[in-house]
N, C-alpha and C positions, 0 to 999 in steps of 0.2 A: 652487680655490686654498686653500691653507692657510697660515696665518701661523705662522712658526717663529722660534726664536731664531737669530741669526747670530753674535753676539758679546756678551760680557758682562764688566763690571768688577764683581767681587764683593767687597764689604767695604771699598771705597775710602772714605776719610774726607774730610768737607767741611773744606776749609782756610780758606774765607772765604764771605761772601755780600755781594752789592752790590745792594741794592734799587733804586738809581738808575741802573743800567745797562739797556740796551735790552731785555734778556731773553737767555735761553739758559743753557747750562752751559759754563764754561770748563774744559778738561781739558788735561793734559800730552800733547802730540802724540806722545811716545815711548810712552806707555801706549796711546793710541788706535792707533798703527801696529801695536804688538805684538798687539793684540786684533782689529784689522781694523774699526775705527770711523772714519768719515770726517768731515771738517768740513762743517758745515750739515746733516749727517744727523740725522733726528729719532730720539730715544731715549726709552725709558720709564725713569723713575727711581723707585725704591722706597726709602723711608727706613726702615731697620731700626729706628731709634730711635723714631720717632714714628708709623710706619705711613702716612705721607703718600705718595700716588702722583701723579706728574705726568708730562707729556710735554713735551719742549722739544728744541731743536737744539743741536748741539755746535759750539763754536768752540774754537780752539787757543790755549793760553797759551804761556808760555815752555818750551821743550824742557828737560827734566830738572828742572823745578820740582816735579813730583809734585802739582801744583795740582788742586783740584776745587772750583770756585767756582760757586755758584748765583747767577744774576743775575735782575734784574727781579722779577716776581711770584713766581718760583721761590724767591727768597731768603727768603720768608716761611715756607717749608715745612721749614726746617732750622736747625740750630744748628752752629756750628764743632765739629768732632769727631764729628758723627753719621756712622754708617756707612750707605752707600748701595750699592744694586745698580743698575747702569746697563746696560740691555739694548738692543741693536740687533736689528731683526727683518728678515726677508725673506719673500717669498712663494714657495711651491712649487706646481707644477702638481698634484702628488699625493704620497702617501706614499712611493712607490718612489724618489723624489728624496732621501729622507732618508739613504739608504745612502751618498751621495756628500757630504752636508753634514757638516762637522766644525767645529762652532762652537768658537771659541777663548774660554776663560774665564781671566781673570786674577784671582788672589786676592792680597790685600794685607796687609802688616804694618801696625802702627798709624801708621807714619810715611809711609805710601803707597808704600813700596818694594814691588815685585812679589815676592810669596811664591812662587807657583807659576803656571805656564801649563798649563792643562788643555784637553782636547778632550772634547766630548760625542760619543759614538759610537753610532749606531743600527746594529744588525747582525741578521742572521737566526740564531737559535739553535734548538736542538731543541725548545724550549718554545713559542716564538712566532716569527712572521715578522718582527716589529719589536721587538727587544729593545734594551736601553739599558745603557750603562756610561760611567763618567767615567775617562779615562786621562790620564797625564802626557804632555804634548805632545812632550817631547824623547825619552823612552824608549818611548813607545807602549805603556806597561804600566800596569796597575792596582797592581802591587806597589810602584812608586815614587811612587804618588799617595797622599799622606797624608790625602786627604779620603775615601778608601774606608772605609766604617764597619766597623771592627774585623775586618777579613779577614786571617787569618793563613794565607798560601798554604801554608806548610810543614804546618800543622795539617790543612788541607783535604786536602793530598796524603796525609798519614799516615792520616787517617780513611778515605779511599777505599781505601787499600792494605789497611787492617784489614778492610774490607768485601768484600775479595777481588777488587777491580778489577785487571785487568792494567795494567802500567806504560804501555803504549801508550794505552789508554783514559783513564788519569789524565792523561797528557800532552795528549791531545786535549781533555779537559774543562777543564783549566787554561787551555790556549791559547784555547778558545772563550769562556771566561767572565771571564778576568782579564787577557788581553793582546790586542793587535791582531794 
């Protein structure tokens, strides 16, 4: 069995902390539904501001509230405004199951509005049997995913053309490395 990421809220900001609550993290159910995170599910939480790492379970707050409230002991690990990464995991029998897994990743604007919905994609490439890319969930392409680091598809295409690649091979390369 291997533990893998199944869903992630990346860069969501803490809206409140309640030390006297029973425990857990309160999240907007609309965010959770969009990512695929369930009530009472255990999640890992990493505070980008302080480096704190905790594990707790999810409860739902008011729909549409964009809330992210750390409760109980977890409230001591953050300040309002801290950026968090919240990850839900799953277990797979082996690496071959990675091809079918498409974790949904939500990124956020400072007011906890969803910025992008992304997918992690493991695929077989010419270089390795288990390659990785991040794609936009709606368009299923890297081109519309502004988290792809400094990739100019037109420039890649032009460079391969200058190197003498045939158009069909360039299209295959772009399709294999930058789109689903």
